[in-house]
C-alpha positions, -999 to 999 in steps of 0.1 A, spaced: 22 -343 -372 20 -309 -391 51 -296 -413 77 -286 -395 95 -252 -398 131 -266 -412 162 -239 -411 168 -237 -448 196 -257 -458 197 -288 -436 217 -317 -444 218 -351 -429 237 -340 -402 203 -321 -391 186 -359 -390 212 -371 -365 190 -394 -337 195 -386 -302 178 -395 -270 149 -375 -276 142 -385 -311 122 -378 -330 115 -341 -332 81 -330 -330 86 -291 -324 74 -269 -347 109 -252 -356 143 -271 -361 172 -243 -361 205 -241 -380 224 -263 -356 231 -297 -363 211 -322 -340 230 -341 -313 262 -333 -324 280 -324 -289 259 -345 -266 236 -377 -272 214 -362 -245 211 -325 -259 194 -319 -293 211 -284 -297 235 -282 -275 250 -245 -283 214 -230 -286 206 -247 -251 235 -232 -230 232 -199 -246 204 -189 -222 227 -188 -194 226 -148 -209 185 -147 -203 193 -163 -167 216 -134 -160 196 -105 -172 168 -118 -150 188 -124 -117 204 -90 -121 176 -74 -132 161 -84 -101 189 -80 -79 194 -44 -87 157 -34 -86 152 -4 -68 128 -2 -34 103 -22 -24 97 -50 -56 64 -45 -66 42 -76 -78 44 -68 -116 77 -66 -114 81 -96 -96 59 -115 -123 83 -101 -152 116 -112 -136 100 -146 -129 86 -150 -163 121 -139 -177 136 -168 -158 111 -191 -174 119 -178 -209 155 -189 -203 143 -223 -187 119 -233 -213 139 -221 -238 166 -249 -225 139 -275 -224 129 -268 -261 161 -265 -276 175 -295 -257 149 -319 -265 129 -303 -298 93 -316 -287 66 -297 -287 55 -293 -253 88 -279 -243 85 -255 -273 54 -244 -257 74 -237 -223 98 -215 -245 74 -195 -259 41 -188 -238 66 -173 -210 77 -148 -239 40 -136 -247 37 -136 -206 65 -108 -200 59 -87 -232 21 -87 -218 34 -76 -186 59 -51 -198 28 -37 -220 5 -35 -188 34 -18 -170 40 8 -197 0 18 -200 0 24 -161 27 45 -164 15 66 -194 -22 66 -184 -23 59 -149 -38 29 -127 -67 13 -149 -89 -6 -122 -92 -39 -123 -108 -45 -158 -77 -36 -172 -56 -69 -157 -88 -93 -158 -87 -86 -199 -48 -93 -198 -56 -125 -180 -81 -135 -205 -60 -127 -234 -34 -146 -218 -56 -178 -213 -70 -174 -247 -33 -176 -266 -23 -201 -244 -53 -225 -253 -46 -215 -293 -8 -224 -288 -14 -255 -268 -38 -267 -296 -18 -253 -329 9 -273 -343 35 -271 -376 32 -238 -395 -1 -225 -382 17 -225 -342 49 -213 -353 40 -184 -375 12 -176 -353 32 -170 -324 58 -148 -344 28 -120 -353 13 -121 -322 50 -116 -303 58 -92 -327 26 -69 -321 34 -69 -283 70 -59 -294 57 -30 -311 30 -21 -284 61 -19 -259 84 4 -286 53 27 -289 47 30 -253 88 36 -244 92 62 -272 63 81 -260 73 82 -224 104 92 -237 91 120 -257 70 133 -228 96 131 -199 122 148 -223 99 179 -227 92 183 -188 128 178 -179 153 181 -206 170 156 -225 190 125 -203 220 115 -224 221 82 -198 186 69 -211 191 81 -245 223 56 -246 199 28 -231 176 34 -261 201 33 -286 219 2 -273 181 -17 -265 172 -9 -302 211 -19 -316 212 -53 -299 176 -61 -307 182 -51 -347 215 -72 -342 198 -102 -325 168 -104 -351 191 -98 -379 212 -129 -373 180 -151 -361 169 -142 -395 200 -156 -409 199 -183 -392 167 -194 -405 166 -184 -436 200 -184 -451 212 -218 -428 228 -231 -463 251 -203 -465 260 -204 -427 260 -237 -415 295 -250 -430 278 -282 -438 264 -279 -474 287 -269 -507 266 -238 -509 279 -228 -474 301 -194 -476 318 -204 -438 338 -235 -432 321 -240 -394 285 -229 -380 288 -200 -364 256 -210 -346 237 -177 -351 206 -189 -332 223 -194 -299 240 -159 -308 203 -143 -307 197 -161 -274 230 -134 -262 217 -105 -280 178 -107 -272 188 -112 -237 209 -83 -238 181 -59 -255 152 -70 -233 177 -64 -202 180 -26 -218 145 -22 -226 132 -33 -188 156 -9 -172 137 17 -194 106 3 -178 118 5 -149 133 41 -151 97 55 -167 79 39 -142 92 54 -113 102 91 -133 66 96 -140 57 92 -102 78 120 -96 64 142 -125 33 137 -108 43 160 -79 60 183 -106 36 192 -124 13 196 -98 36 223 -82 40 240 -117 1 241 -122 -13 253 -88 -31 280 -79 -18 306 -53 -43 295 -29 -27 259 -32 8 273 -28 -4 293 6 -17 252 16 12 238 9 35 264 23 15 258 58 22 221 52 61 228 47 77 211 74 57 179 72 66 182 30 103 180 43 98 150 57 83 132 25 107 113 5 108 117 -36 125 90 -54 139 102 -85 152 75 -107 186 76 -124 211 54 -140 242 39 -125 262 10 -141 274 -18 -121 310 -30 -129 315 0 -146 296 -16 -175 260 -27 -166 232 -3 -166 208 -8 -135 181 19 -121 186 34 -90 165 54 -70 180 90 -56 163 101 -24 155 137 -28 134 160 -5 107 184 -22 98 215 -6 
């Protein structure tokens, strides 16, 4: 088997045998294996995926209006991320690792698809076909690669997709702010998404690169117990992704309402007369304006305000 990326500073506790031994995954995290249960390789890294399931369930339940296929796929892949991560951390087997990482790429690609069409409009059938070919290629590559090649190829690919998502969210935010002015609630969503993401990445790196200082086992550890930072990475990355999904949903609907706004603003006198002739019909048309609400006063959700446009 190809070399495995192991959290720096591992000790004999990392080599405990369990039901799924030996480990065949391309990475082994800082949590000691098979300590809590003989049947679960990394107990805390496994159960912390409840945060991912919760994020997917809440996003699906509170999605405003009819659930379009693209969003059903997005919520479904997020649920698969949690399920795959449970299987991966519970077994540390290579095939289960693929079930963790591939849905992450799928969900990031779907988000990028939604944002591109929100910014540039429908791209035709060629765009989803290209993305489908891209996903098929990446699935083949990650299914056949092992060890350091598999680990770093996945990390670089996923990072590129994340930067693409950030780029389009930034473009849409500037565009909508220019048209409608600042939206404090959206700005708060952005700050929270970035804050959760930066914190999650920081503790992910500490868990991987500075394990010997935080594992509570080695003589060089500055802590008396393991903080299980990778488990907390699951929690905070799920929170970051949830807030990002709320932004994606918001801009998906907000850009649609702006199409009518821009058309009215730039219409000629003749077009205005035509609009007045069909005023009664227009009054019956419902326009969906998204806004940020808070479930239980804490969890942000996107709702639609049905307003009449004359």
